[in-house]
C-alpha positions in Angstrom: -8.0 20.6 -27.1 -4.4 20.0 -28.2 -3.2 20.3 -24.6 -5.8 17.7 -23.5 -4.6 15.2 -26.2 -0.9 15.9 -25.2 -1.6 15.2 -21.6 -3.5 11.9 -22.4 -0.8 10.7 -24.8 1.9 11.6 -22.3 0.3 9.3 -19.7 -0.5 6.6 -22.2 3.2 6.6 -23.3 4.2 6.1 -19.6 1.9 3.1 -19.5 3.4 1.8 -22.7 6.8 1.6 -21.0 5.4 -1.0 -18.7 2.7 -2.4 -21.0 3.1 -6.1 -20.1 2.8 -5.2 -16.4 -0.4 -3.3 -16.9 -1.9 -5.9 -19.2 -1.1 -8.5 -16.5 -3.0 -6.4 -13.9 -6.0 -5.8 -16.3 -6.4 -9.6 -16.8 -5.4 -10.7 -13.3 -7.7 -8.4 -11.2 -11.1 -9.6 -12.4 -9.9 -13.2 -12.5 -8.8 -13.1 -8.9 -12.0 -11.4 -7.8 -14.0 -14.1 -9.4 -11.9 -17.0 -8.2 -11.2 -15.9 -4.6 -14.4 -14.0 -3.8 -17.2 -14.9 -6.2 -16.7 -18.7 -6.3 -16.5 -19.1 -2.4 -19.5 -16.8 -1.9 -21.4 -18.9 -4.5 -21.4 -21.7 -1.9 -23.1 -19.4 0.6 -25.8 -17.8 -1.6 -27.0 -21.1 -3.1 -30.7 -20.0 -3.2 -30.1 -16.8 -5.1 -32.1 -16.3 -8.3 -30.7 -15.9 -10.9 -27.8 -18.2 -10.1 -25.2 -16.4 -8.0 -22.2 -17.2 -10.3 -24.0 -15.3 -13.1 -25.5 -12.6 -10.9 -22.1 -11.8 -9.3 -20.4 -11.2 -12.7 -22.0 -7.7 -12.8 -20.4 -6.9 -9.4 -17.0 -8.3 -10.4 -17.1 -6.2 -13.6 -18.1 -3.1 -11.6 -15.4 -3.5 -9.0 -12.7 -4.3 -11.5 -13.4 -1.2 -13.6 -13.9 1.3 -10.9 -11.1 0.3 -8.6 -8.5 0.2 -11.4 -9.6 3.6 -12.5 -9.1 4.8 -8.9 -5.6 3.3 -8.7 -4.5 4.5 -12.1 -5.6 8.0 -11.3 -3.5 8.1 -8.1 -0.3 8.0 -10.2 -1.8 10.4 -12.8 -2.4 13.1 -10.1 1.0 12.8 -8.6 2.7 13.2 -12.0 0.5 16.1 -13.0 -0.2 18.2 -9.9 2.9 17.6 -7.8 5.2 18.4 -10.6 6.6 21.9 -10.8 7.3 21.6 -14.5 3.7 20.7 -15.3 2.5 23.6 -13.2 4.6 26.0 -15.4 3.0 24.9 -18.6 0.3 27.1 -20.2 -2.5 24.6 -19.5 -5.8 25.6 -18.0 -7.6 24.0 -15.2 -10.4 22.9 -17.5 -7.9 21.2 -19.8 -6.3 19.3 -16.9 -9.8 18.2 -15.7 -10.9 17.2 -19.2 -7.7 15.2 -19.7 -8.2 13.4 -16.4 -11.8 12.5 -17.3 -10.8 11.3 -20.8 -7.9 9.3 -19.4 -10.2 7.6 -16.8 -12.7 6.6 -19.5 -9.9 5.2 -21.7 -8.5 3.1 -18.8 -12.0 2.2 -17.8 -12.9 1.0 -21.3 -9.9 -1.3 -21.6 -10.5 -2.8 -18.1 -14.3 -3.1 -19.0 -13.6 -4.9 -22.2 -11.0 -7.3 -20.8 -13.2 -8.0 -17.7 -16.2 -8.8 -19.9 -14.1 -11.2 -22.0 -12.8 -13.0 -18.9 -16.2 -13.2 -17.2 -17.9 -14.4 -20.4 -15.4 -17.2 -20.5 -15.8 -18.1 -16.8 -19.6 -17.7 -16.8 -20.9 -18.5 -20.3 -23.6 -16.2 -21.5 -23.0 -13.4 -18.9 -23.3 -10.5 -21.4 -24.2 -10.1 -25.1 -23.0 -7.3 -27.3 -26.1 -5.1 -26.8 -25.8 -5.4 -23.0 -22.0 -4.6 -23.4 -22.9 -1.3 -25.0 -25.7 -0.4 -22.6 -23.7 -1.2 -19.5 -20.7 0.8 -20.6 -22.7 3.9 -21.1 -24.5 3.4 -17.7 -21.1 3.0 -16.1 -19.6 6.2 -17.6 -20.8 8.6 -14.8 -19.4 6.3 -12.1 -16.0 6.1 -14.0 -15.8 9.9 -13.7 -17.0 10.0 -10.1 -14.4 7.4 -8.9 -11.6 9.3 -10.7 -12.6 12.4 -8.9 -12.8 10.6 -5.6 -9.2 9.5 -6.3 -8.2 13.1 -6.8 -10.1 14.3 -3.7 -8.6 11.6 -1.4 -5.1 12.3 -2.8 -5.6 16.0 -2.0 -6.9 15.8 1.5 -5.2 12.7 2.9 -1.5 13.4 3.4 -0.5 10.7 5.8 0.7 7.6 3.8 -0.6 5.1 6.3 -4.1 6.8 6.4 -4.0 6.9 2.7 -3.4 3.2 2.4 -6.2 2.5 4.8 -8.5 4.7 2.8 -7.6 2.9 -0.4 -8.4 -0.4 1.3 -11.7 1.1 2.4 -12.6 2.1 -1.2 -12.0 -1.5 -2.3 -14.1 -2.9 0.5 -16.8 -0.4 0.0 -17.0 -1.2 -3.8 -17.0 -4.9 -3.1 -19.3 -5.4 -0.1 -21.2 -2.2 0.7 -23.3 -1.5 -2.4 -24.4 -5.0 -3.6 -21.4 -6.0 -5.8 -20.7 -9.3 -4.2 -23.3 -9.6 -1.5 -27.0 -9.0 -2.5 -28.4 -5.7 -1.1 -31.5 -7.6 0.0 -29.6 -9.1 2.9 -28.9 -5.7 4.4 -31.3 -3.8 6.8 -34.0 -2.0 4.9 -32.9 1.4 6.3 -29.4 0.9 4.9 -30.8 -0.2 1.5 -33.0 3.0 1.4 -29.9 5.1 1.9 -27.3 3.3 -0.2 -29.6 2.7 -3.2 -29.4 6.4 -4.0 -25.7 6.7 -3.7 -24.4 7.2 -7.3 -22.2 4.2 -7.5 -24.8 1.7 -6.1 -27.4 3.3 -8.4 -25.2 2.5 -11.4 -24.6 -1.1 -10.2 -28.3 -1.7 -9.8 -29.0 -0.5 -13.3 -26.2 -2.8 -14.7 -27.7 -5.7 -12.8 -31.1 -4.9 -14.3 -29.6 -4.8 -17.8 -28.0 -8.2 -17.3 -31.3 -9.6 -16.0 -33.3 -8.0 -18.8 -35.2 -5.8 -16.4 -36.2 -2.1 -16.8 -33.7 0.7 -16.0 -34.3 3.1 -13.2 -34.0 6.4 -14.9 -34.3 8.3 -11.6 -31.0 6.6 -10.6 -29.4 7.7 -13.9 -30.3 11.3 -13.1 -28.9 10.9 -9.6 -25.6 9.7 -11.0 -25.4 12.7 -13.3 -26.2 15.1 -10.5 -23.4 13.7 -8.3 -21.2 13.7 -11.4 -21.6 17.5 -11.7 -20.9 17.9 -8.0 -17.7 15.9 -8.0 -16.5 17.6 -11.2 -17.0 21.0 -9.7 -15.2 20.1 -6.5 -12.3 18.6 -8.5 -12.1 21.7 -10.7 -11.4 23.9 -7.7 -8.9 21.4 -6.2 -6.9 21.3 -9.4 -7.0 25.1 -9.7 -5.7 25.4 -6.1 -2.9 22.9 -6.9 -1.9 24.7 -10.0 -1.7 28.1 -8.3 0.8 26.9 -5.7 
């Protein structure tokens, strides 16, 4: 456990060196999403109930948190797993994996809190404190899943151009393919039946239900935890292979 704390503190100290830069990004990203995507789209989806400018806040929050976790983890992995010194340390694969998960949740919590503050100021009454707590815990599995997707993509995609294309695809997928900024009801029924049971979209649907005071889909929560275990297992073996090299 001491090794896990050391790894997390090490990365947080690296962030501290550029703290103003990171704080700027944490505030800027959800603000830009709302201003340059949500507001223009609100002129398109004028008949949406509840009002689009309130409904879309869940999606902006979701994209802000997950994409920032994805980006932050890219630098984490390069520092940890492409570093000969780190490979020489007496740290187990489980400790590396646990530190990665913990770091992702910490980064996610800060982005989540800042995004909620911004969105509540832009769209008054978007989220109360009870909803804040509920949505955060619903979001936890997806935070871990997206951090593992970051690891997997970093491991398998070696070409820089292809990697940048994939990163763009991740952002577009989070924003437009799972109901974050465009209601899923507008997609073909066959697509909805498939994507609704993807772990990230399942999380988003439950967050939207919490904001709308609707019931949670517990089957979707179970699906998220199932995929969570799958991605953690895959990441474990990837980290182990990296450390053995």
